C-alpha positions, 0 to 999 in steps of 0.5 A: 500500500502507498502509505507503507511505502511513504512510511518506509521513505520517511524512515530512509530520509530520517536515517540521513537527517539524523547524522549530526547525532554522530557528531561526537565521533568527529570531535576528538579528530577535529580537536587534534587536526584543527587544534581547537578546544572541546567547546569550539569543536561543539560549535557546528553541533550547537549551530545546527540545533539553532538553525534546524528549529529556527527554520522549522518555525518557517517551514511549519507554515510553508509546508501546507503551501508548497506540499511535502514533496518540494519541502523534502527535496529542498531540504535534502539538497541543502543538507547534503550540500552542507556536509559537502561544504563542511569538507572545506574545513581543512582550509578553515574550520569556519567552513565546517561550522557553516556547512554542518551547522548552518546550511545542513541545519536549514536543510533539516529544518525543511525536511524533518517535519515532512515525514511526521506531518505526512505520516500522521495524516496517513495513519490518523489512529496511530499518531504516537507509534507512527510518529515514532517509526517515522523519526526512528531513523533520525536516531538509528541512522546516527549509529550507521554514520558513527560506525561508517565515519569511525571506519573511514577515519581509523581503518581507511585513514581518511580525515574527518573533512574527507569523510564529511564530503563523502557522506554529504554526496550520499545524503544529498542523493538519498534524502532527495530521492526519498523526499520525492515519494512524500505526498499527502492522502488524496482526501486531505486536499479538501480539509478546511482549516481555521488558522490558530493565531500565534498569540493564542497558542503561545498564551496557552498554558499547555503550550508553555509547559510543554515547551519548557519540559521539551527544552529540559529534555532536549538539553539533556540529550544534547549535552550527553550525545555531543560529549559522549566520548569524553564522559568517561575519560578512561575509555578508548576510541572504539569504546567511545564509538560503541557508546555513540552507536548505543545512544543512537540505536537506543534513541531509535528504539525509544522513539518507537517504544515511547510512541507506542506507550503514548497511544495507550496511556495518559499523555501528561503522566507519560511525559512526566515519566520520561522526564523523571527517568532521564533526570534520575540518570543524569543525577546518578551519572557519577555512580554509573560512568566508572567503566566502559560498561557503565558508559555503554549502559549510560549511553543506551539509557540516555538515548532511549529516554531522549528518543521519547522527547522527539515523539511524545511532544509531537504526538501531544501537539497533534492530540491537543491541536489536531493532526492537520495543524501539527506542522504549524504548532510543532514548528513553534514547539520545536523551537525549544531546540534553540536554547537547548542547543547551548547545552553542549557548549556549556558542558564543553566549557565546564569540561575545559575549565573544570575537567568534569561535566558533572555540574552541567549534568546535575543542573539539567537533571534538576531542570527536568524534575522541575519540568515534570512538576510543571507538566502536572500543573497544566490542563489535560492535553485532551481538553483543547477547545477551539473556543479558547482561541480567536480563530481567523474567520477566513475559512480556507482550504488546506492546500497541503494535498499538493504533492 
């Protein structure tokens, strides 16, 4: 059936788009070759997670106008092109920052929302699990990239900049081809939408608390993932690569599992549980990160919990504001990535000056506990009532059915 072909293409797209999750594999070689500090090496990663959500704010509104296919193909061209530009980092590291951080970030901002918004329309009764499957590749693909990049750099002897160029060509072709498959169900072209005003949504207590909780969850995932190989200083290179892969695979599994749980439980309780599990892990990291086995376990658990962040909040937005408005609402909600993107740099600065990530991890763990408490104070997600908002009186047909 067509909807399963689209779902498969969505996973293939996301496997490429999630490559930046493997960034920590490149950090040590870049520090050695470019003679930069830990915090400087995190600039492409952090800029990526600024450009990515900032672009999504725009594309969330643009997607219904130009259709999923065009949005995805443009994103693929920019994303692959960004990694190709990053290969010029051998001349100056600024090219890597601009390529992977800015250009590729904008590309993912165009492409990322397409599989989510499209697949939710094809599978309206399984919002949580289909969102999890659609974006599972974003985490799982990083495992493949980490192993591939590790092999290219250590076995083949390729520099990280040469690896960026090769991967960029593959990403450009794969995302563009998979994106060309994206289309909305035939009956979606007739959906009549009333646009929710930005001010109405931003003043909604549910949106505010979801945003704050998502920020805390994202900050935790970024700080851990981007600095994975340095969390346990006694580890070897291969153990670090395995930890990155464990985080990525568990991330993919977490997206599907948390999505499945979301469809079967009470939304707020599930969101709180996810935050508290991750908070406990960060607060107890000192007892866990004492061996290579502990590093692998920490990576897998952190990745599994973090995987839920990228599914639960999209599903919660679809539940409260409707699947047909997901691209608009989730674009605003996803902007929580922008402040969260500072966490790898802050963690890197702490490591450069204190030789430890602990103060940052403890602080983020505390934020997650506060986020879980805040979610318990909000109105139930399913209580959304259109009368809470002053809707645009102009009723327009949704052009998102354009392919």
